[in-house]
VEXDREN-2710 file (C-alpha; in Angstrom, 1 decimal):
% VEXDREN-2710
k/r/px/py/pz
1/MET/-2.9/-1.7/35.1
2/THR/-0.6/-0.1/32.6
3/ASN/2.9/-1.1/32.2
4/ILE/5.6/0.5/29.7
5/ARG/8.1/-2.2/28.7
6/GLY/10.4/-3.6/25.9
7/LEU/9.0/-5.4/23.1
8/VAL/9.1/-9.3/23.2
9/GLU/8.5/-11.7/20.4
10/ALA/5.0/-12.5/21.7
11/ASP/3.9/-8.9/21.2
12/LEU/4.6/-8.8/17.3
13/PRO/1.2/-10.2/16.3
14/ALA/-0.5/-7.3/18.4
15/VAL/2.0/-4.8/16.7
16/THR/1.1/-6.2/13.1
17/ASP/-2.5/-5.9/13.8
18/ILE/-2.3/-2.2/15.3
19/TYR/-0.3/-1.0/12.5
20/ALA/-2.5/-2.7/9.9
21/HIS/-5.4/-0.7/11.3
22/TYR/-3.5/2.6/10.7
23/VAL/-2.4/1.5/7.0
24/THR/-5.8/0.6/5.8
25/GLY/-7.9/3.1/7.7
26/SER/-5.9/6.4/7.9
27/VAL/-3.3/8.6/6.7
28/ALA/-1.2/8.4/9.7
29/THR/1.4/6.2/7.6
30/PHE/2.0/6.6/4.2
31/ASP/2.2/2.7/3.7
32/GLU/-0.6/1.4/1.7
33/THR/-0.1/-2.4/2.5
34/PRO/0.3/-3.7/5.9
35/LEU/3.4/-5.3/6.9
36/GLY/3.4/-8.8/7.8
37/LEU/4.7/-10.4/10.9
38/ASP/8.0/-11.5/9.2
39/ALA/8.6/-7.9/8.2
40/TRP/7.8/-6.7/11.8
41/ARG/10.2/-9.2/13.2
42/ALA/12.9/-8.0/10.8
43/LYS/12.3/-4.5/11.7
44/ALA/12.2/-4.9/15.5
45/ASP/15.4/-6.9/15.1
46/GLY/17.1/-4.1/13.3
47/ILE/15.9/-1.5/15.8
48/THR/16.9/-3.3/18.9
49/GLY/20.0/-4.6/17.3
50/ALA/21.1/-1.2/16.6
51/GLY/20.6/-0.5/20.6
52/LEU/17.5/1.7/20.0
53/PRO/14.4/1.3/22.1
54/PHE/11.2/-0.4/20.9
55/LEU/8.4/-0.2/23.8
56/VAL/4.9/-1.6/24.2
57/ALA/2.3/-0.1/26.3
58/GLU/0.5/-3.2/27.9
59/VAL/-2.9/-2.6/29.6
60/ASP/-4.1/-5.6/31.6
61/GLY/-2.1/-8.0/29.8
62/ALA/-3.0/-6.8/26.3
63/VAL/-0.7/-4.8/24.0
64/ALA/-2.7/-1.4/23.7
65/GLY/0.2/0.4/21.7
66/TYR/3.8/0.6/20.6
67/ALA/6.6/3.2/20.2
68/TYR/10.2/2.9/18.8
69/VAL/12.7/5.0/17.4
70/SER/14.9/4.3/14.2
71/GLN/17.8/6.0/12.3
72/TYR/16.2/9.3/10.6
73/ARG/17.9/8.6/7.3
74/PRO/20.3/5.9/6.1
75/LYS/23.3/8.0/5.2
76/PRO/26.2/7.7/7.9
77/ALA/26.2/11.4/8.9
78/TYR/22.5/11.0/10.3
79/ARG/23.7/8.4/12.7
80/HIS/23.0/10.7/15.9
81/THR/19.4/11.4/14.5
82/VAL/16.3/9.2/15.0
83/GLU/12.8/9.5/14.2
84/ASP/10.0/8.3/16.5
85/THR/7.0/6.2/15.9
86/ILE/3.9/5.6/18.1
87/TYR/0.7/3.9/17.4
88/LEU/-2.2/3.1/19.8
89/ALA/-4.5/0.2/19.3
90/PRO/-8.1/1.0/18.4
91/GLY/-9.9/1.7/21.7
92/PHE/-7.0/2.8/23.6
93/THR/-6.6/6.4/22.3
94/GLY/-7.3/9.3/24.7
95/ARG/-6.2/7.6/27.7
96/GLY/-2.7/9.1/28.0
97/LEU/-0.7/6.0/26.8
98/GLY/0.8/8.0/23.9
99/LYS/2.2/10.4/26.6
100/LEU/3.4/7.5/28.6
101/LEU/5.0/5.9/25.7
102/LEU/6.7/9.1/24.3
103/GLY/8.0/9.9/27.9
104/GLU/9.9/6.6/28.1
105/LEU/10.8/6.6/24.5
106/ILE/12.4/10.1/24.9
107/LYS/14.2/8.7/28.3
108/LYS/15.5/5.5/26.7
109/THR/16.6/7.1/23.5
110/GLY/18.5/9.8/25.6
111/GLU/20.7/6.9/26.9
112/THR/21.7/6.1/23.3
113/PRO/24.4/8.0/21.2
114/ALA/21.3/9.8/19.5
115/ARG/21.3/13.6/19.8
116/GLN/18.3/14.6/17.8
117/MET/14.7/13.0/17.6
118/ILE/12.5/13.8/14.7
119/ALA/8.7/13.5/14.3
120/VAL/7.3/13.3/11.0
121/ILE/3.7/13.8/11.3
122/ALA/0.9/13.4/8.5
123/ASP/-1.4/16.6/8.7
124/SER/-4.4/14.7/8.6
125/GLY/-6.6/17.2/10.5
126/ASP/-6.3/15.6/13.7
127/PRO/-4.0/17.6/16.1
128/ALA/-3.4/15.0/18.9
129/SER/0.0/13.9/17.5
130/ALA/1.3/17.3/17.2
131/ARG/0.1/18.3/20.6
132/LEU/1.6/15.3/22.2
133/HIS/5.0/16.0/20.7
134/LYS/4.8/19.9/21.5
135/ALA/3.9/18.9/25.2
136/PHE/7.5/17.1/25.4
137/GLY/9.0/20.2/23.9
138/PHE/9.3/19.2/20.2
139/GLU/9.5/22.2/18.1
140/GLU/7.8/22.5/14.6
141/VAL/10.7/23.0/12.2
142/GLY/9.0/22.7/8.8
143/ARG/6.3/21.5/6.4
144/LEU/6.5/19.4/3.3
145/ARG/3.4/20.1/1.2
146/ALA/1.5/17.5/-0.7
147/VAL/4.2/14.7/-0.4
148/GLY/2.0/12.0/0.1
149/PHE/-0.9/10.8/-1.7
150/LYS/-3.3/8.2/0.1
151/HIS/-6.9/7.6/0.2
152/GLU/-7.6/9.8/-3.0
153/ARG/-6.1/13.0/-1.4
154/TRP/-2.7/14.8/-0.8
155/ILE/-1.2/15.0/2.4
156/ASP/1.5/17.4/3.8
157/THR/3.9/16.2/6.6
158/VAL/5.1/18.5/9.4
159/LEU/8.3/18.1/10.9
160/PHE/9.1/18.3/14.7
161/GLN/12.5/18.0/16.4
162/LEU/13.6/17.6/19.8
163/PRO/17.2/17.9/21.1
164/LEU/18.3/15.0/23.4
165/GLY/21.2/14.8/25.9
END
């Protein structure tokens, strides 16, 4: 059984492990060193403390993925614009969990003062994330060329935007 719900403290070790998988084995994130549990705790506290959603997908009692939004940029004029983040645990991709998480994330974010949601997607050659966002009405609004260097290659990011509310 699949359940999309808010993050709780007990989920943080699984979130830490899921993210570490992508840090060390992919270009989905431009982090090069996995975040530790304390860093994730601080990040989650900052997100939820700002009244923004941090969700997990739970499958048969295990955290199978997570999604959250955070302020797009730190300057005050960006306060109504958020950036979404979604990661699925290895072995749980291709099951529709990303769709469930993003749908609920958009719904919950729409209940906040946020008015624009941005997705910054690494152009890794895998179109799954772009397809997911387009299915929810995100529009491609730009490309930043060769802005990341990881695993001995230059990576573009593609920007997608969704108006909220």
